Backbone as CSV, one residue per row, in Angstrom:
resi,resn,N_x,N_y,N_z,CA_x,CA_y,CA_z,C_x,C_y,C_z
1,MET,120.623,-71.121,-43.589,121.477,-70.766,-44.131,121.586,-70.175,-45.304
2,LEU,121.824,-69.053,-46.132,121.472,-68.440,-47.343,123.304,-68.229,-47.961
3,CYS,123.264,-68.864,-49.140,124.743,-69.342,-49.737,124.770,-68.741,-51.394
4,ARG,125.727,-68.009,-51.706,125.896,-67.724,-52.999,126.361,-69.140,-53.991
5,THR,125.169,-69.372,-55.040,125.558,-70.532,-55.938,126.998,-70.472,-56.344
6,ARG,127.544,-69.350,-56.384,129.166,-68.948,-57.267,129.793,-69.521,-56.173
7,GLN,129.757,-69.288,-55.148,130.762,-69.481,-53.664,130.901,-71.148,-54.020
8,LEU,129.224,-71.742,-53.707,129.258,-73.065,-53.745,129.816,-74.057,-54.596
9,ILE,129.838,-73.203,-56.243,130.727,-73.843,-57.271,131.963,-73.921,-57.139
10,GLY,132.227,-75.263,-57.032,133.976,-75.748,-56.760,133.898,-76.178,-55.740
11,TYR,133.139,-76.468,-54.745,133.456,-76.952,-53.297,133.491,-78.349,-53.516
12,PRO,134.522,-78.765,-52.566,134.956,-80.627,-52.946,133.532,-81.073,-52.135
13,ILE,133.535,-82.469,-52.485,132.081,-83.400,-52.213,133.027,-83.919,-50.691
14,GLN,132.560,-83.800,-49.479,133.153,-84.973,-48.427,132.207,-85.897,-48.777
15,ALA,132.846,-87.182,-48.834,131.304,-88.208,-48.924,131.870,-88.869,-47.604
16,THR,131.389,-89.995,-47.067,131.305,-90.937,-45.795,132.711,-91.352,-45.680
17,ASP,133.638,-91.855,-46.719,135.019,-92.549,-46.492,136.139,-91.614,-47.062
18,CYS,135.941,-90.459,-47.927,136.841,-90.113,-48.685,136.502,-88.589,-49.000
19,GLU,137.475,-87.792,-49.477,136.665,-86.630,-50.679,137.087,-86.768,-51.561
20,PHE,135.425,-86.580,-52.601,135.667,-87.667,-53.911,134.891,-86.325,-54.616
21,GLY,135.403,-85.673,-55.772,134.360,-84.983,-56.566,134.545,-83.374,-56.094
22,GLU,134.069,-82.532,-56.732,133.175,-81.098,-56.643,132.194,-80.831,-57.237
23,VAL,131.548,-79.736,-56.538,130.422,-79.278,-57.246,130.946,-78.454,-58.408
24,GLU,129.983,-78.749,-59.800,130.086,-78.252,-60.860,129.012,-77.228,-61.095
25,ASP,127.977,-77.659,-60.787,126.796,-76.946,-61.329,125.341,-77.371,-60.111
26,PHE,124.469,-76.331,-60.372,123.201,-76.774,-59.844,121.895,-76.750,-61.024
27,LEU,121.243,-77.857,-60.788,119.849,-77.661,-61.850,118.873,-77.417,-61.025
28,PHE,117.947,-76.430,-61.435,116.833,-76.268,-60.954,115.208,-76.126,-61.854
29,ASP,114.363,-76.597,-60.966,112.762,-76.600,-61.546,112.821,-75.166,-61.669
30,ASP,112.363,-74.432,-63.013,112.060,-73.228,-62.971,110.380,-72.835,-62.521
31,ARG,109.762,-73.789,-62.038,108.414,-73.382,-61.599,108.621,-72.929,-60.385
32,ASN,109.159,-73.624,-59.532,109.026,-73.386,-58.024,110.418,-72.941,-57.452
33,TRP,111.541,-72.664,-58.304,112.990,-72.256,-58.067,113.918,-73.119,-57.028
34,ASN,113.023,-74.392,-56.873,114.176,-75.198,-56.137,115.284,-75.951,-56.785
35,ILE,116.322,-76.251,-55.969,117.392,-77.088,-56.514,116.818,-78.163,-56.501
36,ARG,117.105,-78.900,-57.956,116.845,-80.724,-58.034,117.829,-81.224,-58.004
37,HIS,119.021,-81.004,-58.633,120.334,-81.945,-58.806,121.217,-80.967,-58.396
38,LEU,122.710,-81.285,-57.627,123.876,-80.755,-57.459,124.458,-82.043,-58.652
39,ILE,125.072,-81.117,-59.691,126.086,-81.730,-60.676,127.488,-81.702,-59.953
40,VAL,127.796,-83.045,-59.383,129.194,-83.289,-59.219,130.442,-83.760,-60.115
41,GLY,131.365,-83.444,-60.338,132.203,-83.632,-61.259,133.011,-85.054,-60.736
42,ILE,133.423,-85.667,-60.842,133.943,-86.725,-60.595,134.959,-87.782,-61.357
43,ARG,136.324,-87.990,-61.387,136.985,-88.540,-61.869,137.238,-90.554,-61.466
44,ALA,136.519,-91.307,-62.234,136.963,-92.304,-62.022,136.996,-93.608,-63.178
45,HIS,138.235,-94.633,-62.640,138.657,-95.183,-64.045,139.463,-94.239,-65.137
46,GLY,139.872,-93.469,-64.724,140.590,-92.310,-65.573,139.765,-91.760,-66.643
47,ARG,138.746,-91.280,-65.822,137.858,-90.469,-66.765,136.564,-89.891,-66.106
48,SER,136.540,-88.434,-66.546,135.927,-87.498,-65.877,134.495,-87.326,-66.248
49,ARG,133.725,-87.004,-65.597,132.155,-87.100,-65.813,131.280,-86.555,-64.727
50,GLY,130.191,-85.962,-65.106,129.321,-85.203,-63.945,128.330,-86.194,-63.831
51,VAL,127.807,-86.374,-62.522,126.628,-87.017,-61.795,125.518,-86.438,-61.178
52,LEU,124.749,-86.550,-60.820,123.458,-86.068,-60.455,123.580,-86.460,-59.068
53,LEU,123.442,-85.422,-58.371,123.472,-85.908,-56.837,121.958,-84.862,-56.115
54,PRO,120.779,-85.743,-55.513,119.751,-84.774,-54.928,120.005,-84.153,-53.736
55,PRO,119.545,-82.861,-53.353,120.004,-82.142,-52.532,120.074,-82.840,-51.152
56,ALA,118.790,-84.119,-51.201,118.448,-84.871,-50.042,119.714,-85.589,-49.194
57,CYS,120.721,-85.529,-50.460,121.500,-86.649,-50.245,122.489,-85.640,-49.360
58,VAL,122.650,-84.326,-49.259,123.831,-83.575,-48.440,123.657,-83.308,-46.976
59,ARG,124.503,-83.470,-46.351,124.276,-84.013,-44.618,124.538,-82.447,-44.400
60,GLN,125.691,-81.977,-45.088,125.938,-80.190,-44.176,126.649,-79.660,-45.447
61,VAL,126.665,-78.392,-45.304,127.494,-77.402,-46.125,128.307,-76.582,-45.062
62,ASN,129.594,-76.723,-45.376,130.674,-75.997,-44.139,131.037,-74.938,-45.190
63,THR,130.683,-73.751,-44.881,131.607,-72.728,-45.802,132.726,-72.236,-45.167
64,GLU,133.118,-72.663,-43.581,134.258,-72.216,-42.912,135.362,-73.099,-43.703
65,ARG,135.265,-74.507,-43.786,135.940,-75.117,-44.507,135.927,-75.471,-46.274
66,GLN,134.693,-74.795,-46.580,134.439,-75.129,-47.930,134.437,-76.039,-48.628
67,VAL,133.450,-77.060,-47.865,133.309,-78.157,-48.450,131.808,-78.880,-47.971
68,ILE,131.443,-79.753,-48.937,129.935,-80.263,-48.724,129.944,-81.565,-48.336
69,ALA,129.517,-81.529,-47.082,129.864,-83.566,-46.540,128.277,-84.336,-47.399
70,VAL,128.347,-85.145,-47.543,127.044,-85.764,-48.045,126.898,-87.372,-47.071
71,THR,126.022,-88.032,-47.370,125.344,-89.597,-46.956,126.309,-90.461,-47.914
72,LEU,126.693,-90.434,-49.027,127.074,-91.515,-49.515,128.489,-91.418,-49.651
73,SER,128.768,-92.812,-49.599,130.524,-93.241,-50.214,130.862,-92.941,-51.552
74,HIS,131.960,-93.024,-51.510,132.472,-92.672,-53.007,132.243,-93.719,-54.022
75,ARG,131.908,-94.618,-53.616,131.638,-95.883,-54.320,129.894,-95.516,-54.899
76,GLU,128.709,-94.888,-53.944,127.833,-94.764,-54.583,127.767,-93.390,-55.148
77,LEU,128.421,-92.492,-54.819,128.734,-91.456,-55.993,129.128,-91.842,-57.535
78,GLU,130.442,-92.877,-57.519,130.584,-93.349,-58.592,129.544,-93.759,-59.340
79,GLN,127.958,-94.477,-58.639,127.223,-94.990,-59.742,125.836,-94.370,-59.535
80,SER,126.086,-93.256,-59.238,124.652,-91.987,-59.436,124.682,-91.567,-60.824
81,PRO,123.649,-91.631,-61.282,123.465,-91.314,-62.796,124.236,-90.012,-63.248
82,GLY,124.500,-90.186,-64.498,125.084,-89.136,-65.272,123.959,-88.031,-65.813
83,VAL,124.338,-86.813,-65.771,123.699,-85.638,-66.064,122.479,-86.521,-67.356
84,LYS,123.091,-86.839,-68.615,122.176,-87.173,-69.368,120.958,-87.903,-68.950
85,ALA,120.674,-88.535,-67.708,119.469,-88.603,-66.750,118.444,-87.829,-66.864
86,ASP,118.801,-86.652,-66.634,117.980,-85.408,-66.410,118.194,-84.101,-67.320
87,LEU,118.381,-83.943,-68.396,119.086,-83.236,-69.085,118.349,-81.767,-69.024
88,PRO,119.277,-80.663,-68.730,118.762,-79.603,-68.451,118.150,-78.944,-70.083
89,VAL,117.682,-77.671,-70.243,116.857,-77.326,-71.252,118.093,-76.774,-72.242
90,SER,118.848,-76.262,-71.814,120.380,-75.844,-72.546,120.630,-77.049,-73.201
91,TRP,120.717,-78.479,-72.782,121.182,-79.484,-73.410,120.418,-79.941,-74.404
92,GLN,119.122,-80.145,-74.249,117.991,-79.937,-75.590,117.643,-79.176,-76.542
93,LYS,118.540,-77.782,-76.430,118.379,-76.708,-77.051,119.637,-77.475,-78.220
94,MET,120.747,-77.723,-77.729,122.187,-77.995,-78.164,121.821,-78.507,-79.770
95,SER,121.346,-79.540,-80.141,120.782,-79.826,-81.479,120.132,-79.127,-82.532
96,GLU,119.147,-78.032,-81.570,118.741,-76.612,-82.523,119.091,-75.944,-83.120
97,HIS,120.811,-75.529,-81.887,121.096,-74.038,-82.423,122.709,-74.632,-82.683
98,PRO,123.089,-75.220,-84.174,124.298,-75.828,-83.914,125.431,-74.642,-83.859
99,ASP,124.827,-73.688,-84.106,126.067,-72.606,-84.248,126.507,-71.819,-82.828
100,CYS,125.782,-72.705,-81.873,125.961,-72.365,-80.100,127.769,-72.167,-80.310
101,VAL,128.220,-71.728,-78.737,129.240,-71.433,-78.449,129.306,-72.289,-77.088
102,TYR,129.991,-73.246,-76.708,129.872,-74.300,-75.752,131.113,-73.681,-74.895
103,ALA,130.598,-73.328,-73.684,131.811,-72.603,-72.370,131.062,-73.516,-71.428
104,PRO,131.968,-73.506,-70.456,132.013,-74.109,-69.390,131.939,-72.695,-68.293
105,PRO,131.362,-73.062,-67.142,130.371,-71.957,-66.330,131.347,-70.831,-65.745
106,TRP,132.654,-70.605,-65.785,133.400,-69.969,-65.447,133.703,-68.873,-66.484
107,CYS,133.301,-69.085,-67.738,133.874,-68.095,-68.995,132.750,-67.053,-68.444
108,GLY,133.091,-65.924,-69.485,132.022,-64.770,-69.175,131.499,-65.175,-70.490
109,ALA,130.236,-64.607,-70.233,129.277,-64.279,-71.642,128.897,-63.322,-71.877
110,ALA,129.433,-62.065,-71.261,128.662,-61.249,-71.781,129.166,-60.664,-73.285
111,GLY,130.329,-60.598,-73.685,130.675,-60.689,-74.855,130.243,-61.087,-75.937
112,MET,129.619,-62.349,-75.627,128.798,-63.610,-76.510,127.476,-63.122,-76.573
113,GLN,126.728,-62.756,-75.689,125.638,-62.000,-75.685,125.419,-60.948,-76.382
114,PHE,126.378,-59.971,-76.129,126.590,-58.360,-76.665,126.620,-58.860,-78.479
115,LEU,127.335,-59.838,-78.534,127.587,-59.831,-80.613,126.327,-60.655,-80.989
116,GLY,125.147,-61.003,-79.981,124.316,-61.821,-80.739,124.494,-63.161,-80.791
117,ILE,125.822,-63.640,-80.149,126.185,-65.371,-80.205,125.038,-66.214,-79.189
118,PRO,124.387,-66.998,-78.967,124.011,-67.991,-78.110,124.655,-68.785,-77.433
119,THR,124.930,-68.465,-76.327,126.116,-69.497,-75.138,125.495,-69.684,-74.214
120,VAL,126.060,-71.579,-74.602,125.432,-72.607,-73.556,126.520,-72.625,-72.543
121,TYR,125.882,-72.350,-71.222,127.008,-73.081,-70.161,126.766,-74.020,-69.586
122,TYR,127.754,-74.848,-69.522,127.368,-76.105,-68.867,128.602,-76.675,-67.957
123,ALA,128.392,-77.860,-67.275,129.486,-78.497,-66.317,129.017,-79.712,-66.224
124,LEU,128.899,-80.376,-67.302,127.917,-81.553,-67.519,129.036,-83.251,-67.829
125,ASP,128.541,-84.065,-68.219,129.342,-84.937,-68.602,130.218,-84.889,-70.063
126,ARG,131.321,-84.665,-69.401,132.503,-84.429,-70.527,132.251,-85.030,-71.708
127,ASN,131.638,-86.248,-71.921,131.744,-87.431,-73.127,130.468,-87.473,-73.821
128,GLN,129.294,-86.580,-73.140,127.922,-86.303,-73.689,128.291,-85.497,-74.853
129,THR,127.589,-85.849,-75.848,127.136,-85.404,-77.135,125.920,-84.895,-77.211
130,GLY,125.627,-83.953,-78.006,124.252,-83.341,-78.547,123.402,-84.418,-79.090
131,GLN,123.342,-85.874,-78.821,122.875,-86.724,-79.735,121.670,-86.926,-78.873
132,ASP,121.673,-86.682,-77.279,120.492,-86.890,-76.593,119.851,-85.632,-76.231
133,ALA,120.032,-84.280,-77.044,119.680,-83.036,-76.727,118.006,-83.042,-76.721
134,ASN,117.516,-84.136,-77.344,116.163,-83.887,-77.724,115.060,-84.648,-76.747
135,LYS,116.067,-85.113,-75.688,115.474,-85.841,-74.387,115.578,-84.834,-73.257
136,GLY,114.625,-84.891,-72.477,115.128,-84.057,-70.825,113.948,-83.326,-70.639
137,ASN,114.055,-82.527,-69.916,112.716,-81.819,-68.606,112.756,-80.429,-69.167
138,PRO,111.533,-80.031,-69.489,111.637,-78.988,-70.218,111.602,-77.342,-68.927
139,LEU,111.573,-78.052,-67.789,111.495,-77.153,-66.813,112.870,-77.097,-66.002
140,LEU,113.775,-77.744,-66.361,114.895,-78.266,-65.778,116.147,-76.964,-65.818
141,ARG,116.704,-76.256,-65.153,117.609,-74.882,-65.532,118.956,-75.401,-64.919
142,SER,120.171,-74.799,-65.780,121.491,-74.946,-65.039,121.669,-73.205,-64.386
143,VAL,121.981,-73.307,-63.362,122.454,-72.050,-62.299,123.372,-71.419,-62.989
144,ALA,124.475,-71.813,-63.642,125.294,-71.332,-64.125,125.157,-70.750,-65.663
145,GLU,124.539,-71.144,-65.867,123.851,-70.498,-67.584,122.768,-68.940,-67.014
146,VAL,121.700,-69.642,-66.334,120.956,-68.610,-66.010,121.464,-67.319,-65.485
147,ALA,122.581,-67.735,-64.544,123.695,-66.662,-64.026,124.271,-65.592,-64.883
148,THR,123.674,-65.718,-66.132,124.446,-64.933,-67.300,123.003,-64.143,-67.888
149,TYR,122.202,-64.660,-67.974,120.665,-64.004,-68.235,120.598,-62.409,-67.796
150,VAL,119.767,-61.891,-69.141,119.179,-60.452,-68.891,117.889,-60.656,-67.982
151,LEU,117.658,-59.452,-67.032,116.222,-59.426,-66.224,115.693,-58.423,-67.080
152,LYS,114.743,-58.685,-67.318,113.578,-58.212,-67.703,112.200,-57.687,-67.142
153,ALA,112.402,-56.359,-66.947,110.978,-56.192,-65.760,109.786,-56.125,-66.702
154,SER,108.631,-55.564,-66.354,107.437,-55.523,-67.033,107.677,-54.602,-68.050
155,ASP,108.396,-53.015,-67.803,108.624,-52.037,-68.783,109.829,-52.065,-69.224
156,GLY,110.703,-52.491,-69.450,111.827,-53.402,-70.430,113.060,-53.803,-69.129
157,ARG,114.060,-53.679,-69.793,115.351,-54.392,-69.320,115.696,-53.800,-68.051
158,ALA,116.167,-54.635,-67.033,116.193,-54.096,-65.637,117.580,-54.534,-65.238
159,GLY,118.041,-55.253,-66.036,119.646,-55.296,-65.537,120.186,-56.761,-66.179
160,PHE,121.136,-57.571,-65.268,122.014,-58.895,-65.510,121.725,-59.669,-64.307
161,ILE,121.502,-60.722,-64.394,121.251,-61.706,-63.524,122.957,-62.327,-63.140
162,ARG,123.680,-62.155,-62.172,125.051,-62.497,-61.742,125.372,-63.620,-60.955
163,ASP,124.241,-63.785,-60.112,124.271,-64.922,-58.957,122.674,-65.429,-58.462
164,PHE,122.856,-66.182,-57.425,121.807,-66.637,-56.768,122.053,-66.828,-55.150
165,LEU,121.199,-66.596,-54.560,121.272,-67.217,-53.001,120.179,-68.212,-52.440
166,VAL,120.845,-69.159,-52.496,119.829,-70.433,-52.405,119.905,-71.138,-50.560
167,ASP,119.091,-71.430,-50.087,118.695,-71.573,-48.685,119.255,-73.298,-48.777
168,VAL,120.200,-73.177,-48.055,121.125,-74.357,-47.967,120.475,-75.563,-47.369
169,GLU,119.351,-75.090,-46.303,118.635,-75.996,-45.653,117.094,-76.647,-46.379
170,ASP,116.878,-76.223,-47.076,115.603,-76.630,-47.998,116.011,-76.806,-49.533
171,TRP,117.196,-75.882,-49.971,117.944,-76.078,-51.418,116.810,-75.287,-52.093
172,SER,115.926,-74.095,-51.668,114.796,-73.335,-52.281,116.022,-72.072,-52.790
173,ILE,115.623,-71.582,-53.960,116.410,-70.324,-54.486,115.791,-69.419,-54.065
174,GLN,116.442,-68.606,-53.060,115.526,-67.017,-52.531,115.451,-65.823,-53.412
175,TYR,116.563,-65.959,-53.925,116.972,-64.284,-54.740,117.834,-64.528,-55.463
176,ALA,117.996,-63.614,-56.549,118.563,-63.626,-57.845,119.457,-62.283,-57.455
177,VAL,120.634,-62.426,-57.515,121.673,-61.216,-57.559,121.669,-60.402,-59.125
178,VAL,121.136,-59.259,-58.986,121.404,-58.380,-60.194,121.980,-57.584,-60.185
179,LYS,122.433,-57.166,-61.622,123.659,-55.975,-61.981,122.843,-54.984,-62.589
180,THR,122.177,-53.767,-61.869,121.391,-53.002,-62.575,122.029,-52.372,-64.189
181,ARG,123.121,-52.327,-64.118,123.836,-51.891,-65.118,125.259,-52.976,-65.421
182,ARG,125.334,-52.980,-67.178,126.627,-53.960,-67.468,127.666,-53.428,-66.890
183,TRP,128.072,-52.039,-66.913,129.589,-51.831,-66.514,129.671,-51.623,-64.905
184,LEU,130.815,-51.033,-64.322,131.162,-51.101,-63.433,130.491,-50.119,-62.481
185,LEU,129.596,-49.221,-62.879,128.653,-48.288,-61.945,127.427,-49.234,-61.368
186,GLY,127.208,-50.231,-61.991,125.909,-50.815,-61.831,126.175,-51.209,-60.341
187,ARG,124.923,-51.225,-59.498,124.649,-51.891,-58.092,124.010,-53.079,-58.289
188,ARG,124.289,-54.051,-57.308,123.799,-55.279,-57.400,122.712,-55.274,-56.254
189,VAL,121.555,-55.922,-56.745,120.476,-55.863,-55.663,119.848,-57.284,-55.815
190,LEU,118.920,-57.487,-54.206,118.424,-58.662,-54.473,116.999,-58.810,-54.727
191,VAL,116.709,-59.638,-56.223,115.362,-59.642,-56.466,114.995,-60.988,-55.900
192,PRO,113.871,-60.981,-55.063,113.023,-62.538,-54.701,112.810,-63.267,-55.854
193,SER,112.921,-64.625,-55.831,112.796,-65.410,-56.738,111.162,-65.449,-56.914
194,ALA,110.438,-65.361,-56.169,108.957,-65.070,-56.301,108.701,-64.449,-57.519
195,SER,109.606,-63.196,-57.427,108.812,-62.239,-58.533,109.639,-62.673,-60.029
196,LEU,109.830,-63.835,-60.261,110.767,-64.078,-61.201,109.511,-65.335,-62.004
197,LYS,109.006,-65.100,-63.206,107.950,-65.467,-63.842,108.082,-66.878,-65.234
198,ARG,109.260,-66.438,-65.636,109.550,-66.906,-67.110,110.737,-66.908,-67.524
199,VAL,111.490,-68.350,-67.725,112.754,-68.281,-68.283,113.188,-68.515,-69.527
200,ASP,113.684,-68.089,-70.427,113.415,-67.606,-72.094,115.203,-68.170,-72.193
201,TRP,115.405,-69.148,-72.696,116.726,-69.744,-73.332,117.251,-69.301,-74.495
202,ASP,116.251,-69.334,-75.253,116.366,-68.264,-76.926,116.777,-67.088,-76.297
203,LYS,115.902,-66.139,-75.692,116.243,-64.689,-75.568,117.358,-64.484,-74.398
204,ALA,117.676,-65.455,-73.758,118.583,-65.546,-72.378,118.124,-64.396,-71.579
205,GLU,117.146,-64.355,-71.123,116.351,-63.643,-70.615,115.492,-64.157,-69.154
206,VAL,115.249,-63.741,-68.384,114.318,-63.862,-67.186,113.617,-63.040,-67.108
207,GLU,112.191,-62.790,-67.079,110.936,-62.093,-66.987,111.118,-62.298,-65.472
208,ALA,110.505,-60.733,-65.068,110.260,-60.376,-63.356,108.949,-59.629,-63.358
209,ASP,108.104,-59.993,-62.510,106.730,-59.022,-62.167,106.929,-58.264,-61.709
210,LEU,107.766,-57.252,-61.922,108.505,-55.949,-61.108,108.896,-54.687,-62.518
211,THR,108.526,-53.970,-61.845,109.360,-52.790,-62.947,110.948,-52.760,-62.760
212,ARG,111.315,-51.257,-63.486,112.399,-51.551,-63.673,112.988,-50.391,-62.514
213,ASP,112.054,-49.754,-62.043,112.279,-48.979,-61.061,111.864,-49.812,-59.651
214,GLN,111.097,-50.766,-59.491,111.345,-51.530,-58.037,112.592,-52.449,-58.006
215,VAL,112.988,-52.990,-59.270,114.408,-53.581,-59.525,115.488,-52.905,-58.550
216,ARG,115.776,-51.622,-58.954,116.506,-50.958,-58.771,116.686,-50.690,-57.408
217,SER,115.287,-50.333,-57.014,115.389,-50.205,-55.485,115.012,-51.266,-54.375
218,SER,115.498,-52.605,-54.906,115.554,-53.659,-54.257,116.848,-53.561,-53.634
219,PRO,116.883,-54.207,-51.996,117.575,-54.049,-51.152,119.239,-54.659,-51.960
220,ARG,120.414,-53.695,-51.575,121.734,-53.712,-52.245,121.741,-55.179,-52.043
221,PHE,122.765,-55.896,-52.772,123.486,-56.957,-52.275,124.946,-56.630,-51.782
222,ASP,125.308,-57.021,-50.798,127.113,-56.772,-50.210,127.430,-58.040,-50.338
223,PRO,128.776,-58.468,-51.301,129.169,-60.016,-50.743,129.858,-60.154,-49.498
224,ARG,130.169,-58.597,-49.162,131.221,-58.848,-48.102,130.380,-59.127,-46.886
225,ILE,129.003,-59.002,-46.397,128.200,-59.432,-45.504,128.303,-61.065,-45.572
226,SER,128.295,-61.582,-43.942,128.568,-62.676,-44.215,126.596,-63.110,-44.242
227,THR,126.857,-64.487,-45.370,125.360,-64.866,-45.479,124.858,-65.412,-44.156
228,GLU,125.330,-65.290,-42.805,124.856,-66.217,-41.550,124.503,-65.094,-40.877
229,ALA,124.793,-63.752,-41.415,124.568,-62.736,-40.482,122.946,-62.090,-40.563
230,GLY,122.750,-61.577,-39.219,121.215,-61.023,-38.946,120.589,-60.345,-40.291
231,GLN,121.504,-59.653,-41.471,120.927,-59.069,-42.365,120.528,-59.838,-43.294
232,TRP,120.841,-61.009,-43.634,120.358,-62.078,-44.475,119.103,-62.392,-43.985
233,ARG,118.995,-63.016,-42.586,117.705,-63.458,-41.961,116.917,-62.242,-41.883
234,ALA,116.798,-61.569,-41.742,116.095,-60.019,-41.785,115.562,-60.195,-43.397
235,LEU,116.310,-60.265,-44.279,115.673,-60.181,-45.826,115.006,-61.542,-46.053
236,ARG,114.969,-62.617,-45.381,114.620,-63.516,-45.551,113.149,-63.538,-44.755
237,GLU,113.047,-63.120,-43.776,111.747,-62.840,-42.833,110.930,-61.666,-43.368
238,SER,111.128,-60.679,-44.107,110.802,-59.735,-44.513,109.571,-59.861,-45.994
């Protein structure tokens, strides 16, 4: 089943013994576009923090109830590693860019990017500082952050990434949802993740192995269509 990552952010986590925490972000490997961690925001002992949850722990994604069931108890979730155990690129860059504006993933980045101000999106450990920013995985990216980037085609700017479609069976990102223009008239299209070649944090860009015309002629994205409908299955098999 394909789901929108923006739809899944905010879903509560159903542990084996109670409902505990909610999805704040996803971290993916930019080589194969597979989700490596769910970032789950939990509150325990009067403190809020983000923990890393591997997709293998997910038992079911229920879009009707809007909940994600996992194989762990709430105690096991509490003991999961914090985000600093596997930092994404954006956190590594914090110490290099002291003028960054730090914003949670639900804030819009278009204005900041238009003004040339680098914007970091995160939903990580709220007690974490930039002290650990020099440690981390150079391939790890935040979905909430990259879903604000420009899409650069082989012959120039082709649009703006606004969301992703992820297969919640194997947790592979199948498509990027791209808005072809900044303003209201821009249509949203589906660009296969296999055509996305390079993610550049400094430029807030994702490079695609497509021309602008190929991006604009990609299948149109309609959020009103159910991700379980035959149209999505046909896209995956095409």
